[in-house]
Each structure stands twice: as C-alpha cells, then as structure tokens.
C-alpha positions in Angstrom: 121.1 138.0 29.7 119.3 141.0 28.3 120.5 144.6 28.9 117.3 145.3 30.9 117.8 142.3 33.2 121.5 143.2 33.7 120.6 146.8 34.6 118.0 145.5 37.1 120.5 143.2 38.8 123.1 145.9 38.9 120.6 148.0 40.9 121.5 145.8 43.9 125.2 145.1 43.4 126.8 146.4 46.5 127.9 143.8 49.0 129.0 144.2 52.6 130.8 141.0 53.7 131.7 140.7 57.3 133.3 137.7 59.1 131.4 136.4 62.2 133.3 136.9 65.5 136.5 136.8 63.4 139.2 136.3 66.0 137.2 133.7 67.8 136.3 131.9 64.6 140.0 131.7 63.6 140.9 130.3 67.0 138.1 127.7 66.9 139.6 126.1 63.8 142.3 124.5 65.9 140.1 124.2 69.0 136.9 122.7 67.7 136.0 121.4 71.2 135.1 125.0 72.1 132.5 125.4 69.4 129.1 126.2 71.0 130.7 127.5 74.2 131.3 131.1 75.4 134.8 132.1 74.2 136.5 135.5 74.5 139.7 136.5 72.7 141.7 139.0 74.7 144.5 139.3 77.3 143.4 138.1 80.7 144.8 141.1 82.6 142.5 143.2 84.7 143.1 146.2 82.5 142.7 144.5 79.1 139.7 144.7 76.9 137.7 142.1 74.9 138.9 141.9 71.3 136.3 139.4 70.1 133.5 137.3 71.7 131.7 134.3 70.5 127.9 134.6 70.0 127.5 132.3 73.0 129.4 134.8 75.2 127.4 137.7 73.7 124.2 136.2 75.1 125.7 137.1 78.5 126.2 140.8 77.4 129.9 140.4 76.5 131.0 142.6 73.6 134.1 143.9 71.9 136.0 146.7 73.7 134.5 145.8 77.1 136.9 145.6 80.0 138.0 142.0 80.4 137.3 142.2 84.2 133.7 143.1 83.5 133.4 140.4 80.8 134.7 137.8 83.2 132.1 138.8 85.8 129.3 138.7 83.3 130.3 135.4 81.8 132.5 133.5 84.4 132.3 130.3 82.4 133.9 131.8 79.3 137.1 130.4 77.9 139.7 133.2 77.4 142.2 132.8 74.6 145.1 135.2 74.1 145.1 136.8 70.7 147.5 135.8 67.8 147.5 139.0 65.7 149.9 137.7 63.1 147.6 134.7 62.4 144.6 137.0 62.1 146.4 139.2 59.5 147.4 136.1 57.5 143.8 135.0 57.4 142.7 138.5 56.5 145.0 138.4 53.5 143.3 135.2 52.4 139.9 136.8 52.8 140.8 139.8 50.7 142.3 137.4 48.1 138.9 135.7 47.8 137.2 139.1 47.4 139.7 140.1 44.8 139.0 137.0 42.7 135.3 138.1 42.6 135.8 141.8 41.6 138.4 144.5 41.4 136.1 146.9 43.3 136.9 145.9 46.9 137.0 148.5 49.7 138.4 147.0 52.9 137.0 148.5 56.1 139.0 146.4 58.6 140.8 143.0 58.7 137.6 141.1 58.4 135.1 143.1 56.4 134.8 145.0 53.1 132.4 146.5 50.6 132.4 144.9 47.1 130.7 146.2 44.0 129.9 143.1 41.9 128.1 144.8 39.1 130.9 143.9 36.7 130.9 140.3 37.7 127.2 139.5 37.1 127.7 138.2 33.5 130.5 135.9 34.7 129.2 134.7 38.1 125.5 135.4 38.1 123.1 137.6 40.2 124.4 139.4 43.3 122.6 137.0 45.6 124.4 134.0 43.9 127.7 135.9 44.2 127.1 136.5 47.9 126.3 132.8 48.4 129.5 131.9 46.5 131.6 134.1 48.7 130.2 132.5 51.8 130.8 129.0 50.5 134.4 129.8 49.6 135.2 131.5 53.0 133.7 128.4 54.8 135.5 125.8 52.6 138.8 127.5 52.2 139.2 129.3 55.5 137.0 127.3 57.9 135.1 130.4 59.2 131.8 131.9 58.4 130.7 135.2 56.9 127.6 137.3 56.7 126.7 139.1 53.5 124.4 142.1 53.0 123.4 143.1 49.5 121.7 146.3 48.5 121.8 149.3 46.2 124.1 151.3 48.5 126.9 150.8 51.0 124.8 152.1 53.9 121.9 149.7 53.3 124.3 146.7 52.5 126.0 147.3 55.9 122.6 147.3 57.7 121.7 144.1 55.8 124.8 142.2 56.9 124.4 143.3 60.5 120.7 142.1 60.5 121.5 138.7 59.1 124.4 137.8 61.5 125.7 135.3 62.2 126.3 133.2 59.1 123.5 134.7 57.0 122.7 136.5 53.7 120.2 139.3 53.2 119.3 141.1 50.0 117.4 144.4 50.3 116.0 145.2 46.9 115.7 148.9 45.8 111.9 148.9 46.1 112.1 147.4 49.6 114.8 149.8 50.9 112.7 152.6 52.3 110.0 150.3 53.8 112.7 148.2 55.4 114.6 151.1 56.8 111.5 152.6 58.3 111.0 149.6 60.5 114.3 150.2 62.3 115.3 152.1 65.4 117.0 155.5 64.9 120.4 154.2 66.0 120.5 152.1 62.8 121.5 155.3 61.0 125.2 156.0 60.6 126.3 158.8 62.8 123.5 158.4 65.3 125.2 157.4 68.6 123.9 157.3 72.1 123.9 161.0 72.7 122.1 161.7 69.4 119.6 159.1 70.3 118.9 161.0 73.5 118.5 164.3 71.8 116.1 162.9 69.2 114.1 161.0 71.8 113.4 164.2 73.6 111.8 165.4 70.4 109.8 162.2 70.0 112.0 160.8 67.2 112.7 157.2 67.9 112.6 155.3 64.6 114.1 155.8 61.1 110.5 156.5 60.0 110.2 159.3 62.5 113.4 160.9 61.1 112.1 160.6 57.6 108.8 162.3 58.6 110.6 165.2 60.3 111.0 168.3 58.1 114.7 168.8 57.2 114.8 172.4 58.7 113.7 170.9 62.0 116.4 168.2 61.9 119.0 170.9 61.0 117.9 172.9 64.1 118.2 169.8 66.3 121.4 168.2 64.9 123.1 171.0 63.0 124.9 169.9 59.8 124.4 166.3 60.7 120.7 166.7 60.3 120.8 166.7 56.5 123.1 163.6 56.5 120.7 161.7 58.8 117.7 162.7 56.8 119.2 161.4 53.5 120.0 158.1 55.1 116.5 157.7 56.4 115.4 157.7 52.8 118.1 155.2 51.8 120.1 157.9 49.9 123.8 157.1 49.9 125.5 157.7 46.6 129.1 156.9 47.7 130.8 154.4 45.4 132.9 151.5 46.5 136.4 152.8 46.5 139.1 150.2 45.9 142.1 152.2 47.1 141.8 153.1 50.8 145.0 154.5 52.3 145.4 154.5 56.1 144.5 157.8 57.5 146.8 157.4 60.5 149.3 155.0 62.0 150.0 154.8 65.7 150.4 152.8 68.9 149.3 153.1 72.5 149.9 151.4 75.8 147.8 150.9 78.9 149.9 150.8 82.1 149.5 147.9 84.5 149.3 150.5 87.3 148.2 154.2 86.8 151.4 156.3 86.9 152.5 159.9 87.6 156.1 159.1 86.8 157.2 161.5 84.1 160.3 159.4 83.3 158.1 156.4 82.7 155.9 158.4 80.4 158.8 159.6 78.4 160.3 156.1 78.1 157.0 154.7 76.9 156.6 157.5 74.4 160.0 156.5 73.0 158.9 152.9 72.7 155.7 153.9 70.9 157.6 156.2 68.6 159.8 153.4 67.4 156.8 151.1 66.9 154.9 153.8 65.0 157.9 154.9 62.9 158.6 151.2 62.0 155.1 150.8 60.7 155.3 154.1 58.8 158.5 152.9 57.0 157.0 149.5 56.4 154.0 151.1 54.7 156.2 153.5 52.7 154.5 156.5 54.3 155.5 159.8 55.9 153.4 161.8 58.4 152.8 165.5 58.5 151.1 165.5 61.9 152.0 163.9 65.2 149.2 163.4 67.8 149.5 162.5 71.5 146.8 160.7 73.5 146.5 160.6 77.3 143.9 158.8 79.3 143.7 159.5 83.0 142.7 157.2 85.9 139.1 158.4 85.7 139.0 157.4 81.9 138.9 161.0 80.8 140.9 161.4 77.6 142.8 164.3 76.0 144.6 164.7 72.8 147.2 167.2 71.5 148.6 167.4 67.9 151.2 169.3 66.0 151.8 169.6 62.2 155.4 169.6 61.2 157.0 171.6 58.4 158.4 168.5 56.7 156.9 165.0 56.6 158.7 162.5 58.8 159.1 158.8 59.4 161.9 158.8 62.1 161.2 157.5 65.6 163.5 160.1 67.1 161.7 163.0 65.3 158.3 161.6 66.3 159.5 161.3 69.8 160.8 164.8 69.9 157.4 166.2 68.8 155.5 163.9 71.2 157.6 165.1 74.2 156.8 168.7 73.3 153.1 167.8 73.1 153.3 166.1 76.5 155.1 169.1 78.0 152.4 171.4 76.6 149.8 169.6 78.7 151.3 171.1 81.8 150.6 169.8 85.3 148.5 166.6 85.0 145.5 166.5 87.3 145.8 162.8 88.1 147.7 159.6 87.3 147.9 158.4 83.7 146.2 155.2 82.6 147.1 155.1 78.9 149.5 156.9 76.6 149.5 156.8 72.8 151.0 158.4 69.7 149.6 158.7 66.2 151.2 159.7 62.9 148.5 161.5 60.8 148.1 163.3 57.5 149.9 160.5 55.8 151.4 160.6 52.3 153.4 158.2 50.3 157.1 158.5 51.0 157.9 158.6 47.3 155.8 161.7 46.9 156.9 163.5 50.1 159.8 166.0 50.0 163.1 164.7 51.2 163.7 165.9 54.8 167.0 167.7 54.8 168.6 169.0 57.9 171.7 171.0 58.8 171.9 168.8 61.9 173.8 165.7 61.0 172.2 163.9 63.9 168.9 163.7 62.1 170.5 161.8 59.2 172.4 159.6 61.7 169.2 158.7 63.5 167.4 157.9 60.1 170.3 155.7 59.0 170.3 153.9 62.4 166.6 153.2 62.3 166.8 151.9 58.7 169.5 149.5 59.9 167.3 148.6 62.8 164.4 147.7 60.4 166.7 145.2 58.6 167.7 143.6 61.9 164.1 143.4 63.1 162.9 141.8 59.9 165.6 139.1 60.2 165.7 138.5 64.0 162.5 139.8 65.5 161.2 143.0 67.0 163.0 142.7 70.4 166.4 141.7 69.0 167.9 145.3 69.0 166.5 148.1 71.1 167.5 151.7 72.0 169.5 151.5 75.3 166.9 153.6 77.1 164.3 150.8 76.4 166.4 148.0 77.8 165.2 146.7 81.2 167.7 147.6 83.8 169.5 144.8 85.5 168.9 144.3 89.2 171.1 146.4 91.3 171.9 148.9 88.6 171.1 152.6 88.7 
C-alpha cells in the first residue's frame, strides 16, 4: 500500500460502534422465540422506566427512559423482561475485548458503544470499511448480537453515521461527502442542540444544519451564547477531538425511586445511608476517592434539585459520604412536597493511590473505614446483602 493511499484511508479512520437495542439483544440470545416481537427490558413496576426496547416496540413509540406505565399503554402486547445487569456487564467486557483486538485506541462511551481510531490497523486489517465489517461479523458470530458502525473523519460525524444506519448497518461518510451530508440533516442532529435550543433556533427560521452553517457566527453567538460557536463548527463537520483511550469515570453514585412518594425524614435518611454504602463500595472497588459529594432530590411533580459540597480531603467511606449527604439534605430546608427520588453522587474523582491519606483525630473515622473494608471482603465472598448496617435491616414484625 502506497503512502498516499494509506494517508487517504486514514482520512476516514474514526469508527463509532454501537450495539443495537443492547439489553434486549442479549436477552433474545436465550429467548429466540421473542425475535421479531415487541420486547421491553425494565422492571414492571408502575414507577420504573424502560431500559431498552426492541425495534418492534419502538414502532409503537416506546423508547429508553420512558416510564414503564406509559410504555405498557403504548404497546400493550410487549413482552417485559426484568434486567440482568451482571450479564450485560459481562457481555460488555467481551465487546470491549473485541475492540481492543482491533486497535489500542478505544474510547468507551457506555457499556455497549465506543469510538475506535483504526488508522494504525489499516496495514494489518485493511481499509476502515473492511475493519467495520470485520467488527460486525465478530460481534455477531462471537456474541450473538448485532452492531451498527459509523465511519468518518471525526467522532461527531462517525456517531451520526452509526445512528443513521441502525439497526445492524454500516455507513462510511467520506471527508468530501461530510459537509453535503450534514447539510441534509435537521438541526437537532448537532451535538448540544436539544429540544429547547431547537425551539430557539426555529423562531429565527433555523431548522436544518444547512441553515446553521449559513447563519453568520456573530448571529449564532447572539442567539445561543458560547454554544453558538460550537454549533457552527459542527455544522461544517469540524470536530478535531482525538479518540482518547483512557476515560476515567467523572462520578460514581446511586439513586432510588420510592414506591410511594414520601415526606418521612427518617426514611430519607435511611435511604441515604443505603445509597452511601452502595456508592462508597463502588468507589473502593474502582480504587477512587471523591472530593465532592452531591445530593439529588426529585419531588412528586418531577421537579429536581441538586446540592453539592466539596470536602477538604478526598473520601471513600460510606459513613463520611453519609455525613455530608445529610448536611446537604438539611440545607434544603422545608421540602415543598413529597419526595419521589433521592440520590447521591461522588464527584471530582481521583485515583486513591494519588489522593492524600485522610487522617483524623477522631478514631471513629478510622474505625468506620476499617469496618467498611472488612464489609467489602464479606460482600465479595457472600453477596451484597450478607452483612448490612443495623439501621438498614428490615425491622421484624412487632418490634419498635
């Protein structure tokens, strides 16, 4: 392969690979009789949300994050399957292993999608289109699910390509085709342009990517502020960001939606303790410490508020997380209505090995840390519910 031919092929060497209806596809491997039927993965409870929907269910308007009650009304014939998260993470690991065998430049975005830069694999495996086809064949043969692959000169355009060829497709947008292709799309195809931005732009007569590209940059800045320049660059296919192989989690957390909206402060505190233990366990498992603790509250009318606090020394202890979370909850003051959801997140993460050791004159902090580390060992051996803080044990009937 000549240097010129190689340089030309490397001009479109960014792949976005995305599994099709991932959770559903994994479930259908063991339930092939459901193929071609509307299937929803999610808990059947009234207050749960759709985690994944087959393309047959999507024809009825069902989509991810939709309330399950609404999805059931829209598609009453759908088969509902409760999720098996451990299995999905196992399959995700196998997906990423396939990507890693193609190139070292893999940037995971979630459990079932990633950007790949295959420029360094072209001599070994062929042009990017052939590499994309190879990945799809391997995912199908080895994992029994399907993937869609978008190929382009940039991450933004590769992502658009994979979305436009779903399900089970492959689309390459060459550099010379990029701008003409983008200019055929609606404005919401641009990253960062959500429903509200679409409304603002529509009032100015801007409805397509071509309209954005034709709008003078000063006008876009006036309409959208700092986002205007970002949107204008994307409208011309400009996205210089490289594929970044190492992508640390920005935050770790957990949240819980109550079966019944609650005003019970004791219940809120109890759930915060449970979520603190879940979050701290994930922090320690990932070898991370957090500098910021954030609280999330969603009220009965779905309005949501957040509060956060940065601590002087990074932490990974549930008791310390809980202490900050309670302070944040107290800072909210009188709640205007019942609470539907409560959550906690550990943010500003850094590797535990790089974080300063948290020393305290209060021996209880060290005692809690030692107890939680012991709890980690028991959990790994016997399961997450084998040992719990006494406050989280369900009270026996007749007890106070």
